[in-house]
C-alpha positions in Angstrom: 0.0 -0.1 -0.1 1.4 3.4 -0.4 1.2 6.5 1.0 1.0 9.8 0.3 1.4 12.9 2.3 3.0 16.7 1.5 6.2 18.6 2.9 5.5 20.9 5.5 8.4 21.1 7.9 10.6 23.6 7.7 13.8 23.2 7.3 16.7 23.8 9.8 19.2 26.4 10.1 22.3 24.8 11.4 24.2 26.2 14.2 27.5 25.7 12.3 28.2 27.1 9.2 28.8 25.4 5.9 29.8 25.1 2.9 26.1 26.0 1.8 25.8 29.1 4.3 28.8 31.1 2.7 27.9 34.0 1.0 27.3 32.8 -2.3 24.8 30.0 -1.1 25.2 26.2 -2.3 22.6 27.2 -5.1 24.6 29.9 -6.2 27.7 28.3 -6.2 26.3 25.7 -8.8 24.9 27.7 -10.7 27.9 30.1 -11.2 29.8 27.0 -11.8 27.6 26.2 -14.7 27.0 22.6 -12.5 23.4 22.7 -11.6 21.8 19.4 -11.2 18.9 18.7 -14.0 16.9 16.8 -11.6 14.5 19.3 -9.9 14.2 17.2 -6.8 17.7 18.4 -6.4 17.4 21.6 -7.3 14.6 22.3 -4.3 17.0 20.2 -1.9 19.3 22.7 -2.5 17.6 26.0 -2.3 15.7 24.7 0.5 19.1 24.2 3.0 20.0 27.4 1.7 17.2 29.3 2.7 16.2 26.8 5.6 13.0 27.0 4.2 9.6 26.0 1.7 10.1 27.9 -1.2 7.4 30.0 -2.4 5.0 29.1 -5.5 6.6 25.4 -5.3 5.3 22.3 -4.1 6.5 18.6 -2.9 4.8 15.7 -2.5 6.6 12.3 -1.8 4.9 8.6 -2.4 5.8 5.6 -1.5 5.6 2.8 -2.9 7.1 -1.3 -2.3 10.1 -0.6 -5.2 10.2 3.0 -5.2 10.1 6.5 -3.8 8.1 9.3 -5.9 8.5 12.8 -5.1 6.3 15.2 -7.1 7.7 19.0 -8.0 5.0 21.5 -8.6 6.8 25.0 -10.2 2.9 26.9 -10.0 4.1 30.0 -11.0 6.4 32.8 -12.1 7.8 33.1 -8.9 8.8 29.7 -8.1 10.1 29.4 -11.5 12.4 32.2 -10.8 13.9 30.7 -7.5 13.9 26.7 -8.8 15.7 28.6 -12.3 13.3 25.8 -14.5 9.9 25.8 -16.5 6.3 26.1 -14.5 5.4 22.6 -14.8 5.5 18.8 -12.9 8.2 17.1 -12.4 8.0 13.3 -11.0 10.9 11.9 -9.7 11.0 7.8 -9.3 13.4 6.5 -7.4 14.9 2.8 -7.0 18.1 1.1 -6.3 16.1 -2.0 -8.1 16.2 0.0 -11.4 19.4 -1.3 -12.2 18.8 -4.8 -11.4 18.7 -7.1 -14.2 15.8 -9.1 -13.1 12.9 -9.6 -14.8 9.9 -9.7 -12.2 11.3 -6.3 -10.5 11.6 -4.7 -14.1 7.8 -5.5 -15.0 7.0 -3.7 -11.8 9.1 -0.8 -11.9 7.1 -1.0 -15.8 4.5 -0.7 -14.2 5.0 2.2 -11.9 6.5 4.1 -14.4 3.3 3.4 -16.7 0.9 4.6 -13.6 3.2 7.8 -13.6 3.0 8.2 -17.5 -1.0 7.8 -18.5 -1.7 11.4 -16.9 0.9 13.0 -19.6 -0.7 11.2 -22.4 -4.3 12.2 -22.2 -4.8 11.8 -26.4 -8.3 12.4 -27.8 -7.9 9.7 -30.0 -5.9 6.3 -31.1 -5.2 7.4 -34.3 -3.2 10.6 -32.8 0.9 10.3 -33.8 3.0 10.3 -31.4 6.9 11.2 -31.9 9.2 9.1 -29.7 12.7 11.3 -29.7 16.2 9.6 -28.3 18.5 12.4 -28.2 22.3 11.9 -27.6 25.0 9.9 -28.7 25.4 6.3 -29.9 29.6 6.6 -29.4 29.2 7.3 -26.0 28.0 4.6 -23.6 26.3 7.6 -20.5 25.2 9.5 -23.6 23.5 6.4 -25.5 20.4 6.2 -23.4 18.2 8.1 -25.7 19.4 6.3 -29.1 19.4 2.6 -27.3 15.7 3.7 -25.8 14.6 4.4 -30.0 16.2 1.0 -31.1 14.4 -1.3 -28.3 10.9 0.6 -30.0 8.9 -0.1 -32.9 7.6 2.7 -35.1 3.9 2.1 -36.8 3.3 5.0 -37.9 4.1 3.6 -41.5 1.9 0.1 -40.9 -1.2 2.5 -40.8 -3.0 2.3 -44.4 -0.6 -0.4 -45.5 -1.6 -3.2 -43.0 -5.6 -4.2 -42.3 -7.0 -2.4 -39.7 -8.1 -5.5 -37.7 -4.6 -6.0 -37.1 -3.7 -2.8 -36.0 -6.6 -2.8 -33.7 -5.4 -0.7 -30.4 -2.0 0.5 -31.7 -1.0 4.1 -31.8 0.7 5.7 -35.2 4.3 6.0 -33.6 7.1 7.7 -34.7 10.6 7.4 -34.1 13.9 9.5 -34.5 17.3 9.7 -32.9 18.8 13.0 -34.1 22.5 12.3 -33.0 24.0 15.1 -31.3 25.8 19.0 -33.1 28.8 17.5 -33.3 28.6 14.9 -35.1 25.7 16.5 -37.4 26.6 19.9 -37.4 22.6 20.4 -36.5 20.7 21.5 -33.6 18.9 18.5 -32.6 15.9 21.1 -32.0 16.4 22.0 -35.9 16.1 18.4 -36.5 13.1 17.7 -34.9 11.5 20.4 -35.7 11.5 20.0 -39.1 10.0 16.1 -38.5 7.0 17.8 -36.4 6.2 19.9 -39.4 6.6 17.0 -41.5 4.5 14.3 -40.1 2.0 16.8 -37.6 2.4 14.5 -34.3 0.2 15.2 -31.6 3.0 14.8 -28.5 6.7 14.5 -28.8 8.1 12.5 -26.0 11.9 13.3 -25.4 14.3 10.7 -23.8 17.9 11.8 -23.2 20.4 11.2 -20.4 20.7 13.7 -17.6 23.6 14.9 -15.2 22.9 14.4 -11.4 24.1 16.5 -8.2 24.6 13.1 -6.6 26.3 10.1 -7.8 23.5 7.8 -6.1 21.2 8.9 -8.4 23.5 7.5 -11.3 21.2 4.8 -13.1 18.7 5.1 -9.8 16.2 7.9 -11.1 13.8 8.6 -13.6 12.4 12.1 -13.8 9.3 12.9 -15.6 8.4 16.0 -16.9 5.9 18.1 -19.2 8.3 21.1 -19.7 10.5 20.1 -22.4 14.1 19.7 -22.2 16.9 21.9 -23.0 19.8 19.1 -24.6 23.2 19.9 -22.9 22.0 22.0 -20.3 23.4 19.1 -17.6 27.2 19.3 -18.7 27.0 22.8 -19.8 26.6 23.1 -23.6 23.7 25.7 -24.4 21.1 24.6 -26.7 17.8 25.0 -28.4 14.9 24.0 -25.8 13.0 21.6 -26.8 9.6 21.9 -25.6 6.4 23.0 -26.2 6.9 26.8 -27.3 9.7 26.2 -29.9 7.7 22.4 -30.9 4.0 23.8 -31.5 2.7 20.7 -29.6 3.2 19.7 -26.3 6.2 17.9 -25.0 7.0 14.9 -22.3 10.7 14.5 -21.3 11.8 11.5 -19.6 15.7 11.5 -18.3 17.7 9.3 -16.4 21.1 11.0 -15.0 24.1 9.0 -16.1 27.0 11.2 -14.8 28.1 13.7 -12.3 30.6 16.8 -12.1 33.8 15.8 -10.9 33.5 19.3 -9.4 30.5 18.4 -7.5 31.7 15.3 -6.1 34.9 17.7 -4.7 32.6 20.3 -3.3 30.0 17.1 -1.2 34.1 16.4 -0.2 35.0 19.4 0.4 31.7 20.4 2.4 31.3 16.9 4.6 35.3 18.0 5.6 34.5 21.3 6.4 31.3 20.5 8.4 33.7 17.8 10.6 36.9 19.7 11.5 33.8 22.2 12.8 32.6 19.8 15.1 36.0 20.0 16.7 36.1 21.9 19.7 39.6 23.2 18.8 39.7 23.4 15.1 35.9 24.6 15.3 36.4 27.6 17.5 39.4 28.9 15.0 36.9 28.1 12.0 34.9 30.7 13.4 37.2 33.2 13.7 38.2 33.2 10.0 36.0 35.6 7.6 33.5 33.6 6.0 34.7 34.9 2.4 38.1 34.1 3.1 36.8 30.1 3.6 34.1 30.7 0.9 37.4 31.7 -1.3 39.1 28.8 -0.2 37.0 26.4 -1.3 36.0 28.0 -4.9 40.0 27.6 -5.3 40.2 24.3 -4.5 36.9 23.7 -6.9 38.9 25.3 -10.0 41.3 22.0 -9.8 38.7 19.9 -11.1 38.2 20.4 -14.9 34.7 22.1 -16.4 34.2 19.2 -18.7 35.7 16.5 -15.9 32.5 14.0 -15.4 32.2 10.6 -13.5 30.3 7.8 -14.3 30.7 3.7 -13.2 32.2 1.2 -14.4 29.0 -0.9 -14.8 27.1 2.1 -16.9 26.7 -0.5 -19.6 24.7 -2.8 -17.8 22.9 0.1 -16.1 22.2 1.7 -20.0 20.5 -1.9 -21.0 18.3 -2.3 -18.0 17.1 1.6 -17.7 16.5 1.1 -21.8 14.6 -1.9 -21.4 12.2 -0.3 -18.5 11.8 2.7 -20.3 10.7 0.8 -23.8 8.2 -1.4 -22.1 6.4 1.4 -20.2 6.8 3.4 -23.0 5.2 1.0 -25.3 2.8 -0.3 -22.6 1.2 3.4 -21.9 0.9 4.7 -25.7 -0.5 1.4 -27.1 -2.8 0.1 -23.8 -5.0 -1.4 -25.9 -2.6 -3.7 -28.4 -3.9 -6.8 -30.5 -1.9 -9.8 -28.5 -1.3 -10.9 -32.1 0.1 -8.4 -33.5 2.5 -7.4 -30.3 3.6 -10.8 -30.1 5.0 -10.2 -33.8 6.4 -6.9 -33.5 7.5 -6.5 -29.9 
């Protein structure tokens, strides 16, 4: 049985200074260093830590299930959007350590959980409404290959309509798939390619799948984020690209992402922060630290972080297996959500 509760507890301001309480604050420091995590839940937690309380214009709820914990962050208005530095909308984070487990039963249960949270975003009036699924990323870089691998695991059905008897296609929605590659390979922005396809086939919904950058290594291969606000390709690794959203595409965009990397600078910052806090709890050392000007300590920490290259990212050695397991769950969930009443004979032959 699942239970749902709304986060109402005020965050407590620590009595001892931490890196987060130094002048810029952790959120602002991450923003300035261009290493903001792409998970809305992590951004929310950073802000609550900096400000010691709830965020105006933002609502957070939690739901606990047997294999997963689901957090929903809703950015309700312009004030919340400005503070969070993310578009207004809904961000659902599904966390499960079992996401990386190669076990058929577990994958089926997680698929059903994901389906339940995808369904409210895919309320199309007619089964004939076309959906375009886009897999962003680079085939040649394993941590960035989630999107293209997903496209390879899905079955496109748009071309079958009009060419296959309708009784065979009973319950089958027209679905088109595309993996546009990355700018460095094609010389074309992903958004430009997608917009050209959209103008041609006129889908009613776009589903974009991409690998994300997290703010903590524990999120790699264990977290799925669903959002109705679209996506900015490469944002997590500092690449500024044209956004893929309703405003740029002209149709609703549902984004799905799984963290596969963490910036080395974030890991270094977390280690330094933990070290700082442990020192401060030692009576003699803590007293000495309190006498030092906070801006000085802040500059010391920033200087230390500069030793990490801007583009240095960390991913686990088992990333191939993580990508494979996550791809299987995403592909099954998207297929079941888009074709809930599919003809079983067609399903057995095509999927």
